[in-house]
N, C-alpha and C positions, 0 to 999 in steps of 0.2 A: 191470610192474616189470622193470628192466633186470637180467639174470642177472649174478652175480659170476663172475668166472674168474680163473685165474692164467696169467701167461705161461709159456712153456717154461723161460726162464732167470729164475726168480723169485729174489726178495730173500730172503736166508738166514732161515729160521725162519717164513716167511710161509705161511699155510694158510687154508682157509675151513672154518668150523665150522656144522654144520647143527643148529639147536635142535630141529628135528623129529625126526631120527633119532639125534641125540646121537653124531655122527661128526665127525672131522676129516678134510678131504681136503687132502693135500698137493700134489695135481696135479689138473687137471680135464680134460685131454687130452694125449694122446702117441702117437707111433707105435710100434707093435710089429710087427716082420716086415714093414714096410711098410705096415700098415694103421693108420688112427686108431682109438683106444680111449679109453674114458672109464671112471672108477671107477663102481661100482655103489652105489647107495642100499640100505643093509642094511635098510631099512624096506619100500620099494616095490619093491625089485630091479630098478629101472630105471636106466638110465644117468643121469649127473649132470645133464645138460643137459634131462633130461626130468622133473625133480623138479617136482612140484606145489605146492611151497612155497617158491619163490626168496626170498620175503619173510623166510624164517627163517634164511637164510645170512647170515654176518657174517664179516668178515676177523678173522684171529686171528694173533698173534705169539708165537713161543716163543723164549725166551732161554736159553742154557746158563748154569748156575750155575759159576762158576770154581772149580777145585780139586775138582770132582766128576767121577764119570765119566758118569752119564746125569741127573743133576738139571737141572731146567728150571724157569723162571718163565714163565707164559703170561698172556696179557691179550687179551680180547675188544675189538676196535677198532671206533669209532664211524664211521669212514670209510666212503663208499658206493662210492668209485672206488678202484682198485688203487693209483694213484699217490699219492692222499692217505693211504692205508693205510701204504704204505711209510714216508712221512716221519712218521707217526704212530708206527709201529713202531720207527723210529730213535729217536724221542724217548724212548719208554719204555725201549727197550734201554739207552741212555745213562743215563737217570735211575736205572735198577735198578742198573747197574754203578757209577755214581758213589756209590751209597749203600754198596755193600758192598765195593768195592775201590779207589774214587778213582781210577781209571785215566784220567779226564778233567780232573784238577786241573792247571791252568796253572803247575806249578812243576818244580823239578829232579828230583822223583822219578820222572818219566817215563822218565829216562836208565837206571834200573835193570830197566825191563821189556823182554822180547823182544817186539818190535813187528813183527807180520805184515802183509804187504801190504794183504790185504783188510780187515783190521780198521783200518788205518791210513787206508784210502780211505773207509771208512764215517765215520771221525771227521772226515776232510777235507770230506767232504760236509756234515757238520754245521756244521763252521767256515765254509765256504764260503756257507751260508745263515743265519749268525749265530745258530745254535741254542747255547745256553749260552755264548756268547762274550762277554767283557766289552765295554763300549761303545766303550772307545778302539781295539779291534781290530776292530770291525765293518766289514764291507766294502760293505753295502747292494747286494749284486749280486742282481739280480732273475731273471736267466736262468741256469739251471744247466745247460741242455742241452749245450752245447758241452763244458763240463768233464767232465760224466757220460759223453759219447760218447767223449771221448779215454781216460778211465779204462777204459771198457768194451772198447774197442779194443786197448788195452794188455794186458788181462787174456785177450782172445781170442789175441792173439800169443804170450802166455806158455803158455797152455793149448795151442796148435798145437805148440809146441816142448818140451812134456812138463813144464811148470813148474806147480806147484799153487799158486795165489794165496792159498790158505788157510793153507798152511804154509811159504810163502816169506817170508823175513824182509827187511824193508826195507833193513837194512844190508848185505844180500848182492846186492842188485842192482847190477849191474855193466855194463861196456861190451857185453859179449856179449848182455845181455838187451835193451839199447837198440838192438843190431844186429838182434835178432830183431823188435822193433817198427818199425825202418826198413824192413825187409824187407817187413813186413806192410802198411805204409801207403805204400809207395813210388810205387804206381800213382795215388794221388790227385794232385790239382792242386797246384802249388807252394804257393799261398796256403793250402789246406786242410791241406796236410803240415806247414807251419810252425805253424799254429795248433794242431794236435794235439800236436806236438812240445813247443810252449810250454805247452800245459795241463799235460803230464805234468812238465815241468821245474818249473813252480808248485807242483805237488803235491809232488815229492820236496824242492823248497827249504822247503816248510812242514813236511815230515815231519822233515827234518833238524834244524831249528830246534826244533819243538814236542816232539820225543822226545829231543833233545840227542844225535843220532847222531854218533859220530866218524868221518864218512865225507864224502867229496866228492859233490856232486851228479852222477850220472852222466850227466845230460843237459847238463851245461855243455859238453861237447865236440861236441855237434851242430851241424853247420854248416847254416844256414838256406838254403833252395832260392831262387835269383832269382825274383821274381815280376815279371810285367808287369801293369801296372794299366790297366784300361780307363778311358780318359779321355774317351769318346765323349759328346757332349751331344744333347740332342733338339732339333730344328728346329721352327719355327712350323707348318708343314704337318703334321708328324708328331703334334705335341702337339694340335693341333685335330681331327685325325683320331681320336686317342685318345679325347678327350672326347666325340666323337661316337659311339662305340661302347658307351658306358657306358649299359647297360640291363640289366634283369633277364633278357630272352631270351638276350643275348650271353654273360651270366655262368654259363650252364649248363654243368656239365662233369661226366664220369663218372670215377671213379678206383677203383682196386682197393684193398680193405681189407688188413690184414695177413693176414687169413685166406682171401684169394683172392676174397672177394665183392665185387661191382661195387656201388659206392654213388654215388648222386647228390648233387652239391654245387652250390651258386651262388656265384660270386665277387663278384656284384654287391652293392653297400651304397649307400645313398641318400647317404652323406657322402663318396664317392669323388672326386666332382667337386671339391668345396670343399677336400678334402685335396690332391689333385694341384695345384690352383691356389696353394694356400697354400704348399706345398712348393717349387714354382717360383719364386714371388715373395719368399720368405723365405730361401732356401737352407737351410731347417730339415732336420736329420735327422728319422728317423721319430718318435722319442721326443719330440722338440722340438715337431714339427707336431701330434700327438695331444694334447700337454699345453698347448697354447695356451689362455690364459683371457683374457677381456676386460680385466681389471684389469692385464694386463701392458703394455697401450697407454699409453704416456705422452704428454702433450700439451706444446705449446710455450706461449709467454706469451699467445697468443690462444687457447687452449685447442683448437688444431688438433692432431689425431694426428700425432706427429713421430717416434716410434720405439717399438719393441716391446723389452722389456728380459726376458730369460730366463736361467734359471740355466744356468751353463757346465758342464752335468752331466759331459761328458766329462773336463774338468781336474779338477773335484771328485773324481770317481772315482779318477782317476790319483793324486792325492795323498791319496786315503783320508781325505777330510774330511767326507764326508756323514753327518750324523747326530751329528757331534761338536760343532758349532758354529763349527768352524774355516773351514767352507765360506763364512763371510761374507767371508773374506780372498781369495776368488777372484772376479775381475772377471766381472760378467755378460756375457752375448752381447748386442750391441746390433744390431737389425735396423731399419734406416730404413724409414720408410713411405712409398713411392714412389706416385705417382698412380695406377698400376695396382694397387698393393697396397691402397690407400685404397678404390678402387672396389670391390675384391672384399670387403673388410671391411664396406663400407656394404650390400653386396647380401646379405652375412650377418646384418645387424641391428645394425650398430654403435650408431646412436643410441639404440636401445631397451636395448641391453645394456651399454654403456659403463660401466666401473668395477665390472661386477658380477663375482663369483668363478666364473661358469659357464664350462664349456670353449666354445671357439668352435665346435669340431667334435663333432658328436654328444653334446650336454650331458645327455641322459638316461641316459647309460650308467651302468653300476654298476663297482664299483672293479676287479673282475677283467677288466672288457672292455677295459680300457686296454691291456695287454699284448697282448690278441688283436688289437686295432685294428692294432697295429704289424705284426703278421704278415700281417693282412689286405691293408694297403697295399702291402707287398712282392709278395706273391703275386697280387693282383688286378692291379697294374700289368704284370707279367710276362704275365699270361693275356690281358689285353684288348689289349697291345701285339702279341702274336702274331697277334691277329686282322686286323691290319693288312697282312699278308702282305708286311712289309718285309724288305729283305735284311740288314737289321742286327738285332742282338740287344741290346736296351736293358733296364736294370732301374731301379727306383725311384730308386737313387742318382743316375742321369744328371740328375735334376731339380736336385739340389744343385750337381752340376758344371755345369750350364747357367748357373744364377744366378751362381756364382762367377767364371765365365767373363766374363759381361756386366759383374759388378761390378769386376772388374779393369780392364777398358776404360774403366770410369766415374771410378774412384778412384785406379788406378795403385798407387803404393807404400803406399797406406793400406788395401789390400784386407784384410791381415791383421788389422787393427784391428777389422774388422766381420765376420771369418768364425770367430771362435771359436779361433784358434790360439793356443798359449800364449805364443809369444815376443813378442807386442805385446799390450798392454792397453789398451782404450779408455778406461776409467776411470784417472785418475790423481788420487789423493787426492780421490776422488768427484767429479771434473770432466769433464764429458761435451764431447768434442772437437765442437763444435758445427759447425765448418768441414768436417769428414769427413762428417758426417751429411748437411749441406745439400747438399755435392757430390753425393753419392749420391742424394739425393731428386730433385734437378733433372736429374742426367744418366743415372741408372740406367733403363734401359728394355729389358726382356726382349724378345729377337727384334727390337730396333729397329736 
């Protein structure tokens, strides 16, 4: 059984409880005078990592009871991983505080509270993940990594400059603090710098609105850095060479874990070839490619595959419509089925699978693996392309850029109608512009 452990910068109130020795462990490893040390089990008198009963260890959360000096409410958590335990702990903490103080009610009472930075960040993390959020406010965001990273870096910048996130009030965050953050992340690439600043700007915009703070957003004055976007496309020779490298032997890599231990991984997956081909011949983003289903393929009057209709996820999310029913008002993305794309679909089993709800790629997946597949596509493309010893650096996005480049040559001014950009829509009163699709089908040829 994998042993449970706590990171150095653990979530507030998190600990590990041992049912065998009846002890709470608020830390599992740290450095003292340059040497690594561990807490000692009071029953076996051995270091924590040498405990003979790891199955007896459970994550536990302790929440301070408001208006008391040392009063706490604790709960043993059912989660087996630390990340899941944090989410479960946050949910317990919010439910408990809601019961006794109503601090998370969506009403004007929030404006009478002293709002501390770290508490607001925890509440925002819940809001971002739709925990306890009314349906009309749900954002349906799957990936919280970027947001959490930005807030973590902001807290690190504050700590470096002597600001305690636990006692710093949100309404006291000013230009000087934004300046500290700027200095802390200035070395990042312009695109990364802008994303981090935007994430913090969104957090403070939410905090000002949610807690009715009578202050301006201190991030409104930040000037975005100029970014230079990589518009490189992949050529036929490079793409064919990339496909030729896709095998388990070439996928082997060695990485260092967070603890410095070497771990072996393999970047190869059986579905990579199909995914790369579909990405190149549909221009789909990662999420669109991994979520393609056979029943998304629409036919013409002769029952021949004509185009693929997929949800325009990017536009839906930008309008905050997903999950509310309003997404029906967003025109779907239309992907014309060219001769080369049809050949790929036939190779993948179109005749046997047509009209089914199965995923086209890796149909035997579980629900959680879909997000993981998106990560694999990006990382695997980068890994295998490096094996070509090319003097260029390309990533998975170059497949979409390549498709749009050839699409533009084929249909000219109608490109935006088929590329999911929001300023032009293919569907006008539920009418498909068959002329545009037909032009793309007959003229679009990748690498042609």
